[in-house]
C-alpha positions as CSV (number, residue, x, y, z in Angstrom):
1,M,31.9,-28.2,-1.0
2,S,28.9,-28.7,-3.4
3,V,27.9,-25.6,-5.4
4,I,24.8,-24.8,-7.4
5,A,24.7,-24.5,-11.2
6,F,25.1,-21.2,-12.9
7,D,25.8,-19.4,-16.2
8,E,27.7,-16.2,-16.9
9,I,27.3,-13.3,-19.3
10,I,30.5,-11.3,-19.5
11,S,30.2,-7.7,-20.7
12,S,33.1,-5.3,-21.0
13,S,34.2,-2.3,-22.9
14,S,36.0,-4.6,-25.3
15,S,33.7,-7.6,-25.6
16,S,30.5,-9.3,-24.6
17,S,30.3,-13.1,-24.3
18,S,28.7,-16.0,-22.5
19,S,30.6,-18.7,-20.6
20,S,30.1,-21.2,-17.8
21,S,33.1,-20.3,-15.6
22,S,35.6,-17.6,-15.0
23,S,38.1,-17.1,-12.2
24,S,38.7,-13.4,-12.9
25,S,37.9,-11.1,-9.9
26,S,38.2,-7.9,-12.0
27,F,34.6,-7.8,-12.9
28,R,31.7,-6.1,-11.1
29,T,29.2,-8.8,-10.5
30,I,25.4,-8.7,-10.9
31,L,23.8,-11.9,-9.6
32,L,20.3,-12.8,-10.8
33,I,18.0,-15.3,-8.9
34,H,14.9,-16.8,-10.5
35,G,11.6,-17.6,-8.9
36,L,9.8,-20.8,-7.9
37,L,9.9,-23.6,-10.4
38,G,12.2,-21.5,-12.6
39,C,15.9,-21.6,-13.5
40,G,18.6,-19.2,-14.3
41,N,17.7,-19.2,-18.0
42,D,14.5,-17.4,-17.1
43,F,16.7,-14.3,-16.8
44,A,18.8,-14.9,-19.9
45,D,17.2,-12.3,-22.2
46,F,17.0,-9.7,-19.6
47,A,20.5,-10.3,-18.4
48,H,21.9,-9.8,-21.9
49,S,19.9,-6.6,-22.3
50,L,21.1,-5.4,-18.9
51,A,24.7,-6.2,-19.7
52,S,24.5,-4.2,-22.9
53,S,22.7,-1.3,-21.2
54,V,25.1,-0.9,-18.3
55,S,28.1,-1.3,-20.5
56,T,26.8,1.4,-22.9
57,S,26.1,3.7,-20.0
58,H,29.7,3.3,-18.6
59,D,32.2,2.2,-21.2
60,S,35.1,1.6,-18.8
61,A,33.2,-0.9,-16.6
62,D,33.5,-4.7,-16.9
63,W,30.4,-6.6,-15.8
64,R,29.7,-10.2,-15.0
65,M,26.1,-11.3,-15.0
66,V,25.7,-14.6,-13.0
67,L,22.4,-16.5,-13.5
68,V,22.1,-19.2,-10.9
69,D,19.9,-22.3,-10.7
70,L,18.7,-22.4,-7.1
71,R,18.8,-25.7,-5.2
72,N,16.1,-28.1,-6.3
73,H,15.7,-26.2,-9.6
74,G,17.0,-26.6,-13.1
75,R,20.5,-28.1,-13.3
76,S,20.9,-27.9,-9.5
77,T,18.0,-30.3,-9.0
78,D,20.2,-33.4,-8.6
79,I,23.2,-31.8,-6.9
80,K,24.0,-33.6,-3.7
81,G,25.7,-32.3,-0.6
82,L,24.0,-29.0,-0.2
83,S,23.3,-27.9,3.4
84,Q,19.9,-28.9,4.8
85,P,17.1,-28.1,5.3
86,D,15.8,-26.8,2.0
87,D,15.0,-23.3,3.2
88,T,15.6,-19.7,2.3
89,I,18.6,-19.4,4.6
90,N,20.4,-22.2,2.9
91,A,19.4,-21.2,-0.6
92,A,21.1,-17.8,0.1
93,K,24.1,-19.6,1.6
94,D,24.4,-21.6,-1.6
95,I,25.1,-18.3,-3.4
96,A,27.8,-17.3,-0.9
97,N,29.4,-20.7,-1.3
98,L,29.4,-20.3,-5.1
99,V,31.2,-17.0,-4.8
100,K,33.8,-18.4,-2.4
101,S,34.4,-21.6,-4.4
102,L,35.1,-19.7,-7.6
103,E,37.1,-16.9,-5.8
104,W,35.0,-14.2,-7.3
105,A,34.7,-10.7,-5.9
106,W,31.4,-10.5,-3.9
107,P,28.4,-9.4,-5.9
108,D,27.8,-5.6,-6.2
109,V,24.2,-6.2,-7.2
110,V,21.8,-9.0,-6.4
111,I,18.5,-9.2,-8.3
112,G,15.8,-11.7,-7.3
113,H,12.4,-12.4,-8.7
114,S,9.6,-13.7,-6.5
115,L,11.0,-16.6,-4.4
116,G,14.4,-15.3,-5.6
117,G,13.6,-11.9,-4.1
118,K,13.2,-13.5,-0.7
119,V,16.6,-15.3,-1.2
120,A,18.2,-12.0,-2.2
121,L,16.9,-10.4,1.0
122,Q,18.2,-13.3,3.1
123,Y,21.6,-13.1,1.3
124,A,21.9,-9.4,2.3
125,L,20.8,-10.1,5.8
126,S,23.2,-13.0,6.2
127,C,26.1,-10.8,4.8
128,A,25.2,-8.1,7.3
129,Q,25.2,-10.5,10.2
130,G,28.6,-11.9,9.3
131,D,27.2,-15.4,8.5
132,Y,29.5,-15.8,5.5
133,G,32.7,-14.9,7.2
134,D,34.8,-11.7,7.5
135,S,35.6,-11.7,3.8
136,A,32.0,-11.3,2.7
137,E,31.0,-7.9,1.4
138,L,27.4,-6.6,1.3
139,P,25.9,-6.0,-2.1
140,K,25.5,-2.3,-2.8
141,Q,22.1,-2.9,-4.4
142,V,19.5,-5.5,-3.8
143,W,16.6,-5.6,-6.3
144,V,13.5,-7.4,-5.2
145,L,11.0,-8.1,-8.0
146,D,7.3,-8.4,-7.2
147,V,7.4,-10.3,-3.9
148,V,6.2,-9.1,-0.5
149,P,9.1,-8.6,1.9
150,G,7.2,-9.9,4.9
151,K,5.3,-13.0,5.6
152,I,3.0,-13.9,2.8
153,P,-0.6,-14.2,3.9
154,T,-2.4,-17.5,3.3
155,T,-4.7,-16.1,0.6
156,S,-6.5,-18.3,-1.9
157,H,-3.9,-17.6,-4.5
158,Y,-1.0,-18.8,-2.5
159,A,-3.0,-21.6,-1.0
160,E,-3.8,-22.9,-4.5
161,I,-0.1,-22.9,-5.4
162,E,0.8,-24.9,-2.3
163,K,-2.0,-27.3,-2.9
164,A,-0.9,-27.8,-6.5
165,L,2.7,-28.5,-5.5
166,Y,1.5,-31.3,-3.3
167,K,-0.7,-32.7,-6.0
168,L,2.3,-32.9,-8.3
169,K,3.5,-35.7,-6.1
170,T,0.6,-37.8,-7.3
171,V,0.9,-37.1,-11.0
172,P,1.3,-40.4,-12.9
173,S,4.4,-40.9,-15.0
174,P,5.6,-40.7,-17.6
175,I,4.1,-37.3,-18.5
176,H,3.6,-37.5,-22.3
177,S,3.2,-33.8,-23.0
178,K,2.8,-30.3,-21.4
179,E,-0.7,-30.2,-22.8
180,W,-1.6,-33.4,-21.0
181,L,-0.3,-32.0,-17.6
182,V,-2.3,-28.8,-18.2
183,D,-5.5,-30.8,-18.8
184,H,-4.8,-33.1,-15.8
185,L,-4.3,-30.2,-13.4
186,I,-7.4,-28.3,-14.7
187,N,-9.4,-31.5,-14.2
188,L,-8.1,-31.6,-10.6
189,G,-9.7,-28.2,-10.1
190,F,-6.7,-25.8,-10.6
191,S,-6.9,-22.7,-12.7
192,K,-5.7,-22.7,-16.3
193,F,-3.1,-20.0,-15.5
194,L,-1.6,-22.0,-12.6
195,S,-1.7,-25.2,-14.7
196,E,0.1,-23.6,-17.6
197,W,2.7,-22.1,-15.3
198,I,3.6,-25.4,-13.7
199,S,3.6,-27.1,-17.1
200,S,6.1,-24.6,-18.4
201,S,8.7,-26.0,-16.0
202,L,8.7,-29.4,-17.7
203,K,11.7,-30.6,-19.7
204,R,11.8,-33.0,-22.6
205,S,13.5,-36.3,-21.8
206,G,13.4,-38.8,-24.6
207,D,9.8,-39.4,-25.6
208,H,8.2,-37.9,-22.5
209,E,8.4,-34.8,-20.2
210,T,9.9,-34.6,-16.8
211,F,9.8,-32.0,-14.0
212,Y,12.8,-29.7,-14.1
213,F,12.7,-29.4,-10.3
214,N,12.6,-31.6,-7.2
215,I,9.0,-31.5,-6.0
216,D,9.7,-32.2,-2.3
217,G,12.5,-29.6,-2.3
218,V,10.5,-26.8,-3.9
219,I,7.6,-27.4,-1.5
220,E,9.9,-26.9,1.5
221,M,11.5,-23.8,-0.2
222,F,8.0,-22.3,-0.9
223,K,6.9,-22.8,2.6
224,S,10.1,-21.3,4.0
225,A,10.0,-18.3,1.7
226,K,6.3,-17.7,2.5
227,D,7.1,-17.5,6.3
228,M,10.2,-15.4,6.1
229,D,9.9,-11.8,7.2
230,Y,12.4,-9.1,6.1
231,W,10.6,-6.0,7.3
232,A,13.2,-5.4,10.0
233,L,15.9,-5.4,7.2
234,L,14.0,-2.8,5.3
235,E,13.5,-0.7,8.4
236,H,17.2,-0.9,9.2
237,P,19.0,-1.5,5.8
238,P,22.8,-2.1,6.2
239,K,25.1,0.9,5.7
240,G,26.0,1.3,2.0
241,T,23.2,-0.9,0.7
242,E,20.1,0.1,-1.2
243,I,17.1,-2.3,-1.2
244,A,15.0,-1.5,-4.2
245,I,11.5,-3.0,-4.3
246,V,10.0,-3.3,-7.8
247,R,6.3,-4.1,-7.8
248,T,3.4,-4.4,-10.1
249,E,0.1,-2.6,-9.7
250,S,-1.7,-5.8,-8.6
251,K,-4.0,-5.0,-5.7
252,L,-4.3,-8.7,-5.0
253,K,-0.7,-8.9,-3.9
254,W,0.0,-5.3,-3.0
255,D,-2.8,-4.1,-0.8
256,S,-3.0,-0.5,0.4
257,D,-1.4,-1.2,3.8
258,L,1.6,-2.8,2.1
259,V,2.0,0.0,-0.4
260,E,1.7,2.6,2.4
261,R,4.3,0.9,4.5
262,L,6.8,0.6,1.7
263,D,6.3,4.2,0.5
264,S,6.8,5.4,4.1
265,L,10.2,3.6,4.2
266,A,11.2,5.0,0.9
267,K,10.4,8.5,1.9
268,R,12.2,8.3,5.2
269,E,15.2,10.5,5.6
270,T,18.5,8.6,5.9
271,D,22.1,9.4,6.5
272,E,25.5,7.8,5.9
273,S,25.1,5.5,8.9
274,T,22.4,3.4,7.2
275,G,21.3,2.1,3.9
276,K,18.1,3.1,2.1
277,V,15.0,1.7,0.5
278,S,13.5,2.7,-2.8
279,V,10.2,1.6,-4.4
280,H,9.4,1.4,-8.1
281,V,6.1,0.6,-9.7
282,V,5.9,-0.9,-13.1
283,A,2.6,-0.4,-14.9
284,N,0.8,-2.9,-17.2
285,S,2.9,-5.8,-16.1
286,G,2.2,-9.3,-14.8
287,H,4.3,-11.1,-12.2
288,Y,7.2,-11.6,-14.5
289,I,8.2,-8.0,-14.8
290,H,11.6,-8.8,-16.5
291,K,9.7,-10.5,-19.3
292,D,6.5,-8.4,-19.5
293,Q,8.1,-5.0,-19.3
294,P,11.9,-5.4,-19.7
295,Q,12.5,-2.0,-21.2
296,T,10.7,-0.2,-18.3
297,L,12.8,-2.3,-15.8
298,L,16.0,-1.5,-17.7
299,Q,15.1,2.2,-17.5
300,I,14.7,1.9,-13.8
301,M,17.8,-0.2,-13.1
302,T,20.4,1.0,-15.5
303,P,21.1,4.5,-14.1
304,K,21.4,3.1,-10.5
305,I,23.6,0.2,-11.4
306,S,25.8,2.3,-13.7
307,S,26.4,4.7,-10.9
308,L,28.4,1.9,-9.1
309,A,31.0,1.7,-11.9
């Protein structure tokens, strides 16, 4: 069985270290899933801070932070044999297969940013449906960072992203520098912000730059994630699971109807027969909350995650 690439950060009462593999099942696991065109390393700084924060809050707990490279991204770009098609369901299944192959305990916490947030929701849904087998255990917490849980409307912003991804298929190679690609995309009519974001996903290879993702694969993943709708999961969260939506103040992404719908779910009375939804707003942050406002995010997450120990 093919598995996606990952890194680990191990944090315990006695030590804190990084490694690429571990067969121990004694750790509580926090799994972090990056966004479109990213890789696991995008979460590295935040994961180290979170490991330190939860360990300080509960000295007796041993934590494993797992930073994955989703299919078609980072070191998973060239991995063969992953289930097809390249959609959100199979991206989530990759995570379950990783857990099974390494014989880890199932993750207690799953954190996903943007595209990774949709994958995190699908992972929870598939666990609840029994898609990963009888041994699979639901995460106790699912953290969804700045992505709409339902179908994403075809606004100009998302339309521009999809158009830019298709244009990448026509970019001449070799790409000599990130600056060249930024200028090239701007000349094609894309915004400077979008052009710089795409160019940040280049990797140096010899005397030129190369994409650190598979273009065709990420296009399919983007289209799939955009069309997936997890409102039913939020309306009926599985017993024992909290789904925490962390959003920015952006009115472009989070319109009043969305905000009202989420707040209504968070305020709803629940009992032990069902899970719950919480909503957290991070002020003065861009899309990358874990980079723009890491301390605020830690203050939100640490008490909740530490309560699991």
